Phi, psi and omega in degrees: 000332182300317177300322178295315179302313181291330181292322181265359179305317179302327179299314182282333174294325176294322176299314179297321178300319177297320178296322179289320179297322181300331183263005178286126184291343184268004175250129182293138182297327182294339181298324187292323178297318179296318179295322179297317179294320178300314180295317185289319187267339186235299191292310182293316174301324178296320178295314180295318178298312182299315182294313185284328182287336181251359182293146176268084183296337179295337179271353181260140171283073191302317181298317180292320178298319179299315180297315181295316183293313180290328175299318176299314181300314181295315181298314180295319180298316180297314180300318181291321179292319177294328182286343183298313177300324178294315180296322180296318178294335178277001176094010179275130183285162178298320180299315179295320183291331177298325178285327172297317180297310183297314185288344175272323187270330181281160179217153185268104181295327178302312182293317181299314180294320181294315180293317180297319179295318182295321185270323191231001176068209185300319178301322178293318179297320181298319179295313181297316180297321178295317177300318179299317180297329183282319192251354184297319181289308179300324179297318179293320179297315180298313183292320177295319178299318178296317179296317178298317184288323189264338182254349182065029180300146181286349180284152180254163178297329179299323178299322184276337172299319177297320179294321179299318182298326181266001183295122184297329179292315179296318179297319178298317179294311184297317181293318179298315178296318180298314178300320182293311184292328181269001180057043177263133176239141176290159171305125190314312178298324178290321178298318178295324179294314179298321179296321178297318177296316182297325183295342179273351190288319185294309179298320179294318179299320179293319178295322178293324175300314178297321181295331182272356182283150177248097188301323182299329180292327179289336181274341181228064182288145174254168187297322181296321182290337182283336178306300183291342176293310180294316181297315185289315189272344181243308184290317184297310177296327178299317181296310185292327178290318179297317176299317181298313180295320183298328182256012170090019177282138184223176169060216184301324180299315179295319180295321178293323175298319177302318178299317180302322180279334190269345184287158179290176182289168180264150182283345184295336177291339178297315179295322178296319178298319179295320184286330190243019173084016175280179180269087184295317178301321177295319179302314180296320180295315181296320179301317179296314181296316180297317181298317179295315183290326183294341175304329180255327186282331178297310176301322180296315180298317180294318179298313181293322178297314179298321181292315182291322182281354178080000000 
C-alpha cells in the first residue's frame, strides 16, 4: 500500500499548497473567485473535451463501465433515500440531510483524474472521463430533485434543466463524445492549443480544492459530518468495485473505477446548497473532512481492490 500512497502524495500536496496559498496575505482574495470560474468554465471542460474526443473507446469495455458506474449511483441513492426516515427520527433536519445526500453522492472529478493520471496514465484518465460523461447528468438531476423535494425551494426542475443544458462540464463531455463518435478532429494547431489549455486544469483544480477547504472543520468534526465521510469514502468505492468485479471488469479499468468511487465530494454542490436552502456550512465541513480522510482511504481502497481482484 505504501507505493500507492507515495504515488498519489503529490496530488494531495498540491491540494495542501492551495490551502496555504489561500491564506497568504500577499494574494488578493478576489483572485480566487476568478480562478475558480476560469477552471469551471474553461479549463476543466477543455480537459474533458480533449480526453473524450481522442479516447479510444474501442479499447474500453464501455458497456460494463456504464453498468458499474450507474449501478453505484443507484445503490448509493437507494441507501440515502432509505436512510432519510432513520435520520429524521434521530433529529436531523431535511436541510441538513440534503447536504449529507449531496456529499455522499457527488464526486470530485479533478481529484479522480489527477490520481488516475498519476497511477495509470492516459488509460486511467480515459476511464475516469468516460465515467464522468455517463454519470454527471443523472447525479445532478438526482441531487437537484432531492433539494427541491426536501427544502421546498421555490425553483422548479425546469429552471435547472436550462442550467444543465448550459453546464460547461456537460457541454465539454457531450462535445468530446460527439467529436469522437463522428470522427471529427480539430485543426491540428487548434487541437494543440486546446490541449495546452487542458493541461493546466488539473493542478489549478487541485489548488482550488485546497483553497476552498475549511481546516478548522477538520479539527472539530461533529457526528453528523462523519456520516457522509464514511459513506462516501468506504461504501461508494465498495459498490462500484463490487459491480465491476461482478460483470468481469479487471486490471486498470477496475482500479480506475475504484478511484471514481473513492475520491471525496465535489465543491460545486456547496453553491447549490446555498441557493436551494441546504446546509451549506455542513457541506463545507464534510468536504474538508472527506478530502483529509481520502488521503489515507484512497490508497487503502486501491490496495484492497488489487488484492481482491488478484
